[in-house]
C-alpha distance (Angstrom), angle and dihedral (degrees) to the residues before:
residue distance angle dihedral
X1 . . .
X2 3.80 . .
X3 3.83 120.4 .
X4 3.82 119.1 -142.3
X5 3.81 122.2 -174.3
X6 3.80 118.3 -149.3
X7 3.80 117.8 -131.6
X8 3.83 88.4 -113.5
X9 3.81 92.7 54.0
X10 3.81 92.2 48.5
X11 3.80 90.7 47.7
X12 3.80 90.5 52.0
X13 3.81 92.0 49.4
X14 3.80 90.3 50.1
X15 3.82 92.9 48.3
X16 3.80 92.7 48.7
X17 3.81 92.3 46.3
X18 3.81 91.1 50.8
X19 3.79 90.2 51.1
X20 3.83 92.0 49.8
X21 3.83 90.6 45.9
X22 3.80 91.4 59.0
X23 3.80 87.7 74.0
X24 3.79 102.3 25.1
X25 3.81 123.0 4.0
X26 3.80 93.5 -167.3
X27 3.81 90.2 56.2
X28 3.80 89.8 53.3
X29 3.80 91.4 53.7
X30 3.81 90.6 48.0
X31 3.83 90.9 48.6
X32 3.82 93.1 51.1
X33 3.81 92.0 47.8
X34 3.79 90.0 49.0
X35 3.79 95.2 50.1
X36 3.81 92.4 48.7
X37 3.82 90.8 47.8
X38 3.80 90.2 50.6
X39 3.79 92.1 51.2
X40 3.80 93.6 45.5
X41 3.83 89.2 59.7
X42 3.80 87.8 62.1
X43 3.80 88.9 68.8
X44 3.82 88.2 73.1
X45 3.80 97.7 32.6
X46 3.83 108.4 30.3
X47 3.80 94.0 162.8
X48 3.81 93.7 51.7
X49 3.80 92.7 95.8
X50 3.76 121.2 82.1
X51 3.78 123.2 -107.7
X52 3.80 109.4 -95.1
X53 3.83 105.8 -108.5
X54 3.81 94.3 -145.1
X55 3.81 92.1 54.2
X56 3.80 105.2 32.2
X57 3.81 96.0 -164.1
X58 3.79 118.0 127.4
X59 3.82 94.6 -129.8
X60 3.83 96.5 55.9
X61 3.79 108.6 73.3
X62 3.76 140.9 157.2
X63 3.76 140.2 -147.5
X64 3.76 123.1 -159.8
X65 3.78 120.2 -127.0
X66 3.79 111.2 -176.8
X67 3.79 105.0 -56.4
X68 3.82 93.7 -18.5
X69 3.79 134.4 93.8
X70 3.79 117.0 -142.1
X71 3.82 106.3 -156.9
X72 3.80 116.8 -159.6
X73 3.77 143.1 159.6
X74 3.76 129.7 -150.7
X75 3.78 140.0 -158.7
X76 3.81 114.2 132.3
X77 3.80 89.2 -15.5
X78 3.80 140.4 21.1
X79 3.80 111.6 -102.1
X80 3.80 112.6 -164.5
X81 3.80 102.2 -149.7
X82 3.79 104.6 179.6
X83 3.79 146.4 -24.8
X84 3.82 119.5 -134.9
X85 3.76 138.5 170.1
X86 3.79 109.5 -98.5
X87 3.79 90.0 -119.0
X88 3.82 92.8 57.7
X89 3.77 122.0 90.1
X90 3.78 115.6 -120.4
X91 3.79 114.2 -112.2
X92 3.79 109.5 -139.7
X93 3.82 93.9 -137.0
X94 3.80 87.2 65.8
X95 3.80 91.3 67.0
X96 3.80 93.5 47.2
X97 3.76 132.8 -118.3
X98 3.78 93.9 -82.8
X99 3.77 122.3 120.8
X100 3.79 111.5 -92.4
């Protein structure tokens, strides 16, 4: 299954990596590699993530990477919608207006 990152998700990854790099650039590189590796595994196992509690629909799921939530949907492809700290509430506009 193909993986497609939304502009919002890529922006979040970049922002988080820049923040991590302020203290330790090598840790930022490692974090980015890890998050992309985690998402790539979804191509083979799209239903491996849990259903997002705030949404409840079976197509919107999340996987946890460290202290971050990777929110995605899937049909014929994996669409990475956003990346958020686990402590942050999900804003519904980040998962789109589509029916879940």
